[in-house]
KELO-197411 format. One record per residue (C-alpha): residue in one letter; x, y, z; residue number from 1. Coordinates in nm, 2 decimals. Each point is the difference from the previous one (the first is absolute). Last residue first. Layout:
residues N
A | X | Y | Z | NUM
...
***
This chain:
residues 368
T | 2.28 | 14.14 | -12.60 | 368
P | 0.08 | -0.30 | 0.23 | 367
E | -0.14 | 0.01 | 0.35 | 366
A | 0.19 | -0.26 | 0.20 | 365
P | 0.37 | 0.09 | -0.03 | 364
V | 0.06 | -0.29 | 0.23 | 363
V | 0.02 | -0.05 | 0.38 | 362
V | -0.35 | -0.11 | 0.07 | 361
L | -0.15 | 0.08 | 0.34 | 360
D | -0.31 | -0.15 | 0.15 | 359
D | 0.17 | -0.28 | 0.19 | 358
V | 0.25 | 0.26 | 0.13 | 357
H | -0.28 | 0.18 | 0.16 | 356
I | -0.07 | 0.36 | -0.12 | 355
V | -0.07 | 0.28 | 0.25 | 354
C | 0.12 | -0.19 | 0.31 | 353
P | -0.03 | 0.26 | 0.28 | 352
D | -0.34 | -0.15 | 0.08 | 351
V | -0.24 | 0.26 | 0.15 | 350
G | -0.18 | -0.13 | 0.30 | 349
T | 0.21 | 0.19 | 0.25 | 348
D | 0.10 | 0.34 | -0.13 | 347
I | 0.34 | 0.01 | -0.17 | 346
E | 0.32 | 0.13 | 0.17 | 345
E | 0.09 | -0.34 | 0.15 | 344
A | -0.01 | -0.15 | -0.35 | 343
R | 0.24 | 0.25 | -0.14 | 342
R | -0.12 | 0.30 | -0.20 | 341
G | 0.12 | 0.12 | -0.34 | 340
A | -0.35 | -0.02 | -0.16 | 339
I | -0.27 | -0.06 | 0.26 | 338
A | -0.24 | 0.27 | -0.12 | 337
A | 0.08 | -0.04 | -0.37 | 336
V | -0.07 | -0.37 | 0.02 | 335
T | -0.33 | 0.07 | 0.17 | 334
G | -0.11 | 0.25 | -0.26 | 333
A | 0.10 | -0.24 | -0.29 | 332
A | -0.21 | -0.29 | 0.13 | 331
H | 0.17 | -0.27 | 0.20 | 330
A | 0.13 | -0.36 | -0.06 | 329
V | 0.15 | 0.07 | -0.34 | 328
L | 0.02 | -0.27 | -0.26 | 327
G | 0.34 | 0.00 | -0.17 | 326
K | 0.23 | 0.12 | -0.27 | 325
A | 0.37 | 0.02 | 0.02 | 324
V | 0.31 | 0.22 | -0.03 | 323
V | -0.11 | 0.28 | -0.24 | 322
G | 0.25 | 0.27 | -0.03 | 321
D | 0.35 | 0.09 | 0.13 | 320
P | -0.10 | 0.19 | 0.32 | 319
G | -0.25 | -0.28 | 0.08 | 318
V | -0.35 | -0.06 | -0.14 | 317
V | -0.24 | -0.27 | 0.12 | 316
E | -0.28 | -0.03 | -0.26 | 315
V | -0.35 | -0.04 | 0.13 | 314
A | -0.27 | -0.28 | -0.02 | 313
D | -0.32 | 0.07 | 0.19 | 312
G | -0.09 | -0.21 | 0.31 | 311
A | -0.05 | 0.31 | 0.22 | 310
S | -0.11 | 0.29 | -0.22 | 309
F | 0.20 | 0.22 | -0.24 | 308
D | -0.01 | 0.38 | -0.05 | 307
G | 0.33 | 0.06 | -0.18 | 306
E | 0.36 | 0.08 | 0.10 | 305
V | 0.13 | -0.06 | 0.35 | 304
G | 0.32 | 0.11 | 0.17 | 303
V | 0.31 | -0.07 | 0.21 | 302
I | -0.06 | -0.37 | 0.10 | 301
G | 0.27 | -0.19 | 0.18 | 300
A | -0.15 | 0.02 | 0.34 | 299
A | -0.34 | -0.12 | -0.12 | 298
L | 0.12 | -0.35 | -0.07 | 297
L | 0.04 | -0.17 | -0.33 | 296
S | 0.04 | -0.38 | 0.05 | 295
A | 0.34 | -0.16 | -0.04 | 294
S | 0.13 | -0.31 | -0.17 | 293
G | 0.01 | 0.10 | -0.37 | 292
S | 0.33 | 0.18 | 0.04 | 291
A | -0.15 | 0.29 | -0.20 | 290
V | -0.23 | 0.08 | 0.29 | 289
A | 0.29 | 0.04 | 0.24 | 288
R | 0.21 | 0.21 | -0.25 | 287
A | -0.30 | 0.23 | -0.07 | 286
A | -0.06 | 0.04 | 0.37 | 285
G | 0.36 | 0.11 | 0.05 | 284
A | -0.01 | 0.24 | -0.30 | 283
D | -0.31 | 0.17 | 0.12 | 282
V | -0.36 | -0.08 | -0.12 | 281
L | -0.27 | 0.15 | -0.22 | 280
V | -0.33 | -0.19 | -0.01 | 279
R | -0.17 | 0.03 | -0.33 | 278
G | -0.36 | -0.02 | -0.13 | 277
A | -0.28 | -0.21 | -0.13 | 276
S | 0.23 | -0.24 | -0.19 | 275
S | -0.18 | -0.22 | -0.25 | 274
V | -0.06 | -0.37 | 0.09 | 273
A | 0.09 | -0.29 | -0.23 | 272
F | 0.37 | 0.06 | -0.03 | 271
A | 0.19 | 0.00 | 0.33 | 270
I | -0.27 | -0.08 | 0.25 | 269
W | -0.13 | -0.29 | -0.22 | 268
L | 0.34 | -0.13 | -0.06 | 267
K | 0.06 | 0.01 | 0.38 | 266
R | -0.31 | -0.21 | 0.06 | 265
A | 0.08 | -0.25 | -0.28 | 264
P | 0.36 | -0.05 | 0.12 | 263
L | 0.27 | 0.18 | -0.20 | 262
R | 0.22 | -0.23 | -0.21 | 261
R | 0.38 | 0.00 | 0.01 | 260
E | 0.16 | -0.13 | -0.32 | 259
H | -0.14 | 0.30 | -0.18 | 258
P | -0.17 | -0.07 | -0.33 | 257
R | 0.16 | 0.10 | -0.34 | 256
V | -0.16 | 0.27 | -0.21 | 255
V | 0.01 | -0.11 | -0.37 | 254
T | -0.03 | 0.28 | -0.26 | 253
G | -0.14 | -0.15 | -0.33 | 252
V | 0.03 | -0.32 | -0.20 | 251
G | 0.37 | 0.07 | -0.05 | 250
A | 0.13 | -0.32 | 0.14 | 249
V | -0.27 | -0.28 | 0.03 | 248
D | -0.11 | -0.06 | 0.35 | 247
A | -0.21 | -0.30 | -0.11 | 246
V | -0.31 | 0.15 | 0.17 | 245
A | 0.07 | 0.33 | -0.17 | 244
D | 0.05 | -0.16 | -0.33 | 243
T | -0.34 | -0.17 | 0.02 | 242
L | -0.16 | 0.32 | 0.11 | 241
V | 0.16 | 0.21 | -0.28 | 240
E | -0.09 | -0.25 | -0.27 | 239
P | 0.01 | 0.27 | -0.27 | 238
R | 0.07 | 0.35 | 0.15 | 237
A | -0.31 | 0.22 | -0.01 | 236
A | -0.04 | 0.00 | 0.38 | 235
D | 0.35 | 0.15 | 0.03 | 234
A | 0.18 | -0.11 | 0.31 | 233
I | 0.05 | 0.06 | 0.38 | 232
V | 0.10 | -0.34 | 0.14 | 231
T | -0.02 | -0.06 | 0.38 | 230
R | 0.15 | -0.28 | 0.21 | 229
V | -0.20 | -0.06 | 0.32 | 228
G | 0.18 | -0.04 | 0.34 | 227
T | -0.25 | 0.21 | 0.19 | 226
W | 0.24 | 0.30 | 0.03 | 225
A | 0.06 | -0.02 | -0.37 | 224
A | -0.38 | 0.03 | -0.07 | 223
L | -0.01 | 0.33 | 0.18 | 222
K | 0.29 | 0.13 | -0.19 | 221
A | -0.16 | -0.12 | -0.33 | 220
A | -0.31 | 0.19 | 0.09 | 219
A | 0.20 | 0.32 | 0.07 | 218
L | 0.18 | -0.06 | -0.33 | 217
K | -0.33 | -0.04 | -0.18 | 216
S | -0.13 | 0.32 | 0.17 | 215
A | 0.31 | 0.19 | -0.13 | 214
M | -0.04 | -0.14 | -0.35 | 213
G | -0.35 | 0.15 | -0.03 | 212
G | -0.33 | -0.05 | 0.17 | 211
S | -0.34 | 0.17 | -0.02 | 210
G | -0.09 | -0.08 | -0.36 | 209
R | -0.16 | 0.18 | -0.29 | 208
S | 0.21 | 0.32 | 0.05 | 207
T | 0.32 | -0.20 | -0.06 | 206
G | 0.28 | -0.08 | 0.24 | 205
P | 0.07 | 0.18 | 0.33 | 204
G | 0.35 | 0.11 | 0.12 | 203
G | 0.36 | -0.09 | -0.05 | 202
A | 0.13 | -0.36 | 0.00 | 201
V | 0.37 | 0.11 | -0.02 | 200
A | -0.04 | 0.17 | 0.35 | 199
E | -0.13 | -0.33 | 0.14 | 198
I | 0.31 | -0.17 | -0.12 | 197
A | 0.22 | 0.26 | 0.18 | 196
Q | -0.21 | -0.02 | 0.31 | 195
D | 0.04 | -0.37 | 0.04 | 194
V | -0.18 | -0.30 | -0.15 | 193
E | 0.25 | -0.28 | 0.07 | 192
V | 0.11 | -0.28 | -0.23 | 191
I | -0.13 | 0.16 | -0.32 | 190
E | 0.04 | -0.18 | -0.33 | 189
E | -0.05 | 0.07 | -0.37 | 188
I | 0.02 | 0.38 | 0.00 | 187
L | -0.11 | 0.07 | -0.35 | 186
S | 0.17 | 0.27 | -0.20 | 185
A | -0.04 | 0.37 | -0.06 | 184
D | 0.21 | 0.13 | -0.29 | 183
A | -0.28 | 0.20 | -0.16 | 182
D | -0.02 | 0.21 | 0.32 | 181
I | -0.31 | 0.23 | 0.03 | 180
R | -0.29 | -0.22 | -0.11 | 179
P | 0.21 | -0.30 | 0.11 | 178
D | -0.01 | 0.12 | 0.36 | 177
A | 0.32 | -0.13 | 0.15 | 176
T | 0.18 | -0.32 | 0.11 | 175
L | -0.32 | -0.20 | -0.09 | 174
L | -0.23 | -0.19 | 0.23 | 173
G | -0.19 | -0.26 | -0.20 | 172
A | -0.06 | -0.05 | -0.37 | 171
T | -0.28 | 0.27 | 0.01 | 170
D | -0.38 | -0.02 | -0.02 | 169
T | -0.05 | -0.18 | 0.33 | 168
L | -0.02 | -0.36 | 0.13 | 167
L | 0.10 | -0.05 | 0.37 | 166
V | 0.08 | -0.36 | 0.04 | 165
L | 0.02 | -0.14 | 0.36 | 164
L | 0.16 | -0.34 | 0.05 | 163
D | 0.01 | -0.27 | 0.25 | 162
A | -0.33 | 0.09 | 0.16 | 161
D | -0.10 | -0.07 | 0.36 | 160
V | -0.37 | 0.08 | -0.09 | 159
L | -0.03 | 0.30 | 0.23 | 158
H | 0.36 | 0.11 | -0.06 | 157
A | -0.07 | 0.02 | -0.38 | 156
V | -0.33 | 0.17 | 0.09 | 155
L | 0.19 | 0.27 | 0.19 | 154
A | 0.23 | 0.05 | -0.30 | 153
A | -0.29 | 0.02 | -0.24 | 152
L | -0.18 | 0.26 | 0.22 | 151
R | 0.31 | 0.21 | 0.00 | 150
D | 0.01 | -0.01 | -0.38 | 149
N | -0.38 | 0.05 | -0.01 | 148
D | 0.02 | 0.37 | 0.07 | 147
G | -0.13 | 0.23 | 0.27 | 146
F | -0.03 | -0.29 | 0.25 | 145
R | -0.30 | 0.17 | 0.17 | 144
I | -0.08 | 0.16 | 0.33 | 143
E | -0.04 | 0.38 | -0.06 | 142
D | -0.23 | -0.03 | -0.30 | 141
D | -0.20 | -0.27 | 0.18 | 140
A | -0.06 | -0.28 | -0.25 | 139
I | -0.36 | -0.07 | -0.10 | 138
A | 0.02 | -0.03 | -0.38 | 137
D | 0.38 | -0.04 | 0.00 | 136
N | -0.01 | -0.35 | 0.15 | 135
E | 0.37 | -0.06 | -0.10 | 134
N | 0.04 | -0.26 | -0.26 | 133
V | 0.06 | -0.38 | -0.01 | 132
V | -0.07 | -0.26 | -0.26 | 131
P | 0.04 | -0.34 | 0.16 | 130
V | 0.06 | -0.27 | -0.26 | 129
A | -0.20 | -0.31 | 0.10 | 128
G | 0.14 | -0.35 | 0.05 | 127
L | -0.19 | -0.08 | 0.31 | 126
T | 0.32 | 0.02 | 0.20 | 125
L | 0.07 | 0.35 | -0.14 | 124
L | -0.35 | 0.12 | 0.10 | 123
R | 0.05 | -0.16 | 0.34 | 122
E | 0.32 | 0.19 | 0.06 | 121
L | -0.15 | 0.33 | -0.11 | 120
T | -0.29 | -0.05 | 0.24 | 119
R | 0.21 | -0.12 | 0.29 | 118
R | 0.24 | 0.30 | -0.04 | 117
A | -0.29 | 0.25 | -0.01 | 116
Q | -0.15 | -0.16 | 0.31 | 115
L | 0.33 | 0.02 | 0.18 | 114
Y | 0.04 | 0.37 | -0.08 | 113
Q | -0.36 | 0.06 | 0.09 | 112
S | 0.06 | -0.14 | 0.35 | 111
R | 0.33 | 0.18 | 0.03 | 110
V | -0.15 | 0.35 | -0.08 | 109
M | 0.26 | 0.21 | -0.18 | 108
F | 0.03 | -0.22 | -0.32 | 107
D | -0.37 | -0.02 | -0.08 | 106
L | -0.02 | 0.35 | 0.13 | 105
P | 0.21 | 0.11 | -0.30 | 104
A | -0.28 | -0.10 | -0.24 | 103
L | -0.03 | -0.31 | -0.22 | 102
L | -0.22 | -0.11 | -0.28 | 101
V | 0.03 | -0.36 | -0.10 | 100
Q | -0.15 | -0.13 | -0.33 | 99
G | 0.05 | -0.36 | -0.08 | 98
A | 0.07 | -0.08 | -0.36 | 97
V | -0.05 | -0.36 | -0.13 | 96
L | 0.23 | -0.17 | -0.25 | 95
G | -0.09 | -0.21 | -0.30 | 94
H | 0.25 | 0.18 | -0.22 | 93
S | -0.27 | 0.21 | -0.18 | 92
A | -0.15 | 0.05 | 0.35 | 91
L | 0.30 | 0.20 | 0.10 | 90
A | -0.06 | 0.26 | -0.27 | 89
A | -0.38 | 0.01 | 0.06 | 88
D | 0.04 | 0.04 | 0.38 | 87
Y | 0.27 | 0.26 | -0.04 | 86
A | -0.21 | 0.22 | -0.23 | 85
A | -0.31 | -0.05 | 0.23 | 84
L | 0.21 | 0.11 | 0.29 | 83
L | 0.09 | 0.33 | -0.16 | 82
R | -0.36 | 0.07 | -0.11 | 81
G | -0.12 | -0.06 | 0.35 | 80
Q | 0.27 | 0.21 | 0.15 | 79
G | -0.08 | 0.29 | -0.23 | 78
V | -0.33 | 0.10 | 0.13 | 77
A | 0.11 | 0.00 | 0.37 | 76
S | 0.33 | 0.16 | -0.11 | 75
V | -0.19 | 0.29 | -0.15 | 74
A | -0.20 | 0.05 | 0.32 | 73
Q | 0.32 | 0.00 | 0.20 | 72
L | 0.15 | 0.25 | -0.24 | 71
T | -0.30 | 0.22 | 0.03 | 70
P | 0.01 | -0.01 | 0.38 | 69
A | 0.38 | 0.07 | 0.01 | 68
D | 0.01 | 0.31 | -0.21 | 67
R | 0.24 | 0.01 | -0.29 | 66
P | -0.22 | -0.08 | -0.30 | 65
R | 0.17 | -0.09 | -0.34 | 64
D | -0.12 | 0.25 | -0.26 | 63
A | 0.35 | 0.04 | -0.14 | 62
G | -0.02 | -0.35 | -0.16 | 61
A | -0.34 | -0.16 | 0.04 | 60
F | -0.31 | 0.02 | 0.21 | 59
G | -0.35 | -0.08 | -0.12 | 58
L | -0.10 | -0.25 | 0.26 | 57
L | 0.10 | -0.31 | -0.19 | 56
P | 0.32 | 0.18 | -0.11 | 55
L | 0.12 | 0.04 | 0.36 | 54
G | -0.10 | -0.35 | 0.12 | 53
A | 0.29 | -0.20 | -0.14 | 52
G | 0.26 | 0.25 | 0.12 | 51
I | -0.15 | 0.00 | 0.34 | 50
A | 0.00 | -0.38 | 0.02 | 49
G | 0.35 | -0.02 | -0.16 | 48
S | 0.23 | -0.14 | 0.26 | 47
T | 0.05 | -0.37 | 0.03 | 46
V | 0.16 | -0.23 | 0.25 | 45
V | 0.01 | -0.35 | -0.16 | 44
V | 0.08 | -0.30 | 0.22 | 43
V | 0.17 | -0.30 | -0.16 | 42
R | 0.08 | -0.35 | 0.12 | 41
H | 0.26 | -0.18 | -0.21 | 40
G | -0.03 | -0.35 | -0.14 | 39
D | 0.14 | 0.06 | -0.35 | 38
R | -0.35 | 0.01 | -0.14 | 37
R | -0.08 | 0.27 | 0.25 | 36
L | 0.29 | 0.21 | -0.12 | 35
A | -0.12 | -0.03 | -0.36 | 34
A | -0.35 | 0.10 | 0.11 | 33
V | 0.14 | 0.31 | 0.17 | 32
Q | 0.18 | 0.08 | -0.32 | 31
D | -0.32 | -0.02 | -0.21 | 30
C | -0.17 | 0.20 | 0.28 | 29
L | 0.25 | 0.29 | -0.06 | 28
A | -0.05 | 0.00 | -0.37 | 27
V | -0.38 | -0.01 | 0.03 | 26
I | 0.01 | 0.29 | 0.25 | 25
A | 0.21 | 0.21 | -0.24 | 24
P | -0.23 | -0.10 | -0.29 | 23
A | -0.30 | 0.14 | 0.19 | 22
R | 0.13 | 0.35 | 0.01 | 21
L | -0.21 | 0.19 | 0.25 | 20
Y | -0.07 | 0.35 | -0.12 | 19
G | 0.17 | 0.28 | 0.19 | 18
E | 0.05 | 0.23 | -0.29 | 17
G | 0.37 | -0.08 | -0.03 | 16
D | -0.07 | -0.37 | -0.01 | 15
T | -0.06 | -0.22 | 0.30 | 14
L | 0.16 | -0.32 | 0.14 | 13
S | 0.37 | 0.08 | 0.01 | 12
S | -0.05 | 0.36 | 0.13 | 11
T | -0.25 | -0.14 | 0.26 | 10
G | 0.25 | -0.22 | 0.16 | 9
I | 0.07 | -0.38 | 0.00 | 8
K | 0.09 | -0.20 | 0.31 | 7
A | 0.11 | -0.36 | -0.02 | 6
V | 0.02 | -0.20 | 0.33 | 5
V | 0.18 | -0.33 | -0.06 | 4
T | -0.01 | -0.31 | 0.22 | 3
A | 0.26 | -0.24 | -0.12 | 2
M | -0.01 | -0.37 | -0.07 | 1
***
């Protein structure tokens, strides 16, 4: 028995005018039901609330609003329509949908994180199909997932999933943009998401969604560090979920998990929290931090970028680029004031340790 998280995007659920396509949800739920009959547990992470709400409030096509308050209002209207479609499609198979709306704070605050995990686990134990979406209606514009690909990867970690399937409107990651290069072909397997692979992914996807292949690779990278296999595949492919579970060759782009997993806290630092700034360090400090066994001290800092507060996540940047990401112990002004100073040169009461080793993650932590 496997635990599967299946995410489907707006472009796969709505038409060109933004209207929700009920047959797409029915097709997905048919596959979810097939997996359930085979004994697997399934969580659906769905986009589409804004897309479902647009036509209900008179918006369509080029009239799509851009301001956050209107989009949040639209999502509040669309979410009910979206869940109703899932509820009906799953009910036809004797399954029950359980709506779960999550926000970044549910992953940033440990008590909420544990509660979210308990809720999802209980829904699965009771035989329900959790249908997860970001709580767009009340999400802070500056503190949000930004797209449901990252949310899906975090949910996969939350439920200790075996597989994350990111369903989109292409066959997977291609060697080039097929709109430009007719010879573009599917990349069937990725062992490591590196800069070369990220460059192939390019930028955002359609105007109807917020993601794109770059965000899917970033999510797959996150999942890989949690030991979860990811498949990026075409939502319209027949039996795509069944084939993804069976690891059928050519089902899409498969991103293999890392052998070494990040602990939950370090995963959260690396991927769940956005960077509020940068701390620039010299070569010696960069090497020490990159070893994974040293804290970042004030003496190795050469500069500060951004207006961050104590407890915020920041990137640690050496001469050759980003070295790590961590939770800073001091606000930007304090870090700037003690930069380059040894412990004996710093005023009493100010800790020379700017980021403790327990709060540092040595990975390219903020995928773009």
